[in-house]
Each structure stands twice: as structure tokens, then as C-alpha cells.
N, C-alpha and C positions, 0 to 999 in steps of 0.2 A: 632360825634367825635369818638365814640367807633367803629363804622364801619370803619372809616378811619384808625385807629390804627390796626385793624384786617387785613386790606389789606396790610399794610406795614409789618406786622409780616410775613405774607405768602410770601411776596416778598423775604425776607431774609432767611426764615426757611430752604430752600433746598440747599443753597449755601455751597460749600466746599471751604476751603482755598486752594489757588494755591500752587503747588509744588515749592519748592525752587530749583533754579539751582545750579550747583556745586560751582560757585563763591560765591553765597550767603551763601551756607552751610559752605564754608571755613571761611567766615567772622564770621558766627555764632559760629563756633568752636573756633575762636580766642577770641570772646567775652566771651566764657565759661571759659577762663583762669582767668578772673577777679572774685574774690571771692565775692565781694559785688558791688551793684550798685554805691556806693560812689566812689569806686576805679575807675570804668569805667568812671563815670561822671567827676572826677577830671582829668583823663588822656585825655579825649576828649575836655572838656571845651566848651560845646555847648553854643551858644550865644543867640539864639531866643527860644521862647517857643515851636514852632513846632520841632526844633532840640532837645530840652530838652526832649520832649515827645518821639521822635524817639529813643534817647539813652536809656531812661528808658524802652521803649517797647522792644528794642533789648535785653537788659539784661534780661527782664522778659521771652522773648521767648527762649533765650539761656538756661536759668535755667530750664524752662519747658521742653525743648527738652532733656536736660541732665537727668531729672527726669522721662522722658517718659510720661509726662502729656500733656494735651491739650494746644496748644500754643496761643489760642485766649485770648483776654483780653478786658477790657472795658476802656473807657475814664476816668471813675471815679478812676480806679486803677492807672492811670498815674498821676492824680492830687494828690491822696493820697501819692504816692511814692515821688512826688516832695516835698510835705510838710514834709515827713519823712527825706528827705535830708537836711532840714533846708532852703529850697528855698521858696521865696514868690510865692504863686500860681498866675496864670494869672487872670486878672479881668474877662476875658471871655474865659474859657477853651474850650467851644464848638467851638468858632471861630478858636482857635489855632489847635485843632484837625482837623477841616475842612481844614485849610491851609496845614497840613501834608498830608491829603487825596488828596488835589489838587496838591501837589508836586509829588504825586505818591509814597510817602514813606510808607504810611499805606493804608490798604484796609479794607472795611467792609466785614465781612464773616458771619454775622448773626445779629440778633436783638441786637444792642448795643455791638456787638463783632467786634474786630479789629485784624489785623495781620500786621506784617512788610512785605513789598513786597520785591522782588528781588532788585528793585530800592532803596528801603530804606536801605537794607543791604549794597549795594554798596556805598551809601552816608555815612553810618557808617564807612566803610573802608576808604573813603576819609578823614573823620574827624580824624580817628586814625592815618593815615599816614601824614596828613597835606598837602596832595597833591590836585591837581585839578582833573577834570573829567578824564583826560587822564593818570592819575598816575597809573602805574602797579606795584609800589613798594610793597615789602612784608612788612607786619606790624611787626615792631621790638618792642617787649615788653621789657621795662627796669625794 
């Protein structure tokens, strides 16, 4: 068991998070205008736990980028943030994080470390605008 965990740690230890493209950075900048995760959460109204995790992750990354901090986070941070919002946590958070990974919204960047991907940022934009995948509308903050 110990040997297996050691191999897994080495597999993730050298990875760097992927650079955000300009469209993703623009969405991140828009997310930075929300002062609290509650405000962003209410504006978007995510329906599924993977979407809820994505919204919370996006807010965390936007706040970290604004502060000049590391943008990586753990799944535990997402569950704790969800509870702080007064939401009932999922029965199986690992499954829901895995679903967000499978959708391409989040990516593993280290041992138990995650980041929002370019695809994830674009999905946040879609949820903000209420548009479909082809929506190029600007996000209008009320």
C-alpha cells in the first residue's frame, strides 16, 4: 500500500497547471467582480454538485489570482465551501469531483490538487450568460 501511494505521488509531483487562454482569463476577471462566493453562487444557480463544485472552484481561483496566490485547491476545500454556503454536501463528493474531471471542467495538477480548466471557465461563462455552448454574449452583471 505504501509503495503504491508513493508512485502515485511521484506521478503528480512534477505537473504544472496549464496556462489559461485569453477567453478563460476574461471569464476569471468577470468572476473577480463578485465579492463573495455566495453572490456568484446565487447569480449562477448551479443545479448539480459537479456544477456547484465548478462555481466554487472558479471563485476560489479568481480570488487567488487577484491576491497573487497559488490557484490550486483540493476537493476538501470545495466540500467545506459548499457547507459554508448552507448547502447540503453530496453523499459522495469524490464521485462528484470525478464527474467534474470527466467533463473537463477541473484538472488534477498535483497530489490532491485541482485547477479549473479553460473548458471549465467557458462553462462558467455559459452559466453566467444563461446561453448554450455557442453563446458569445458578453456577461452583463446586474
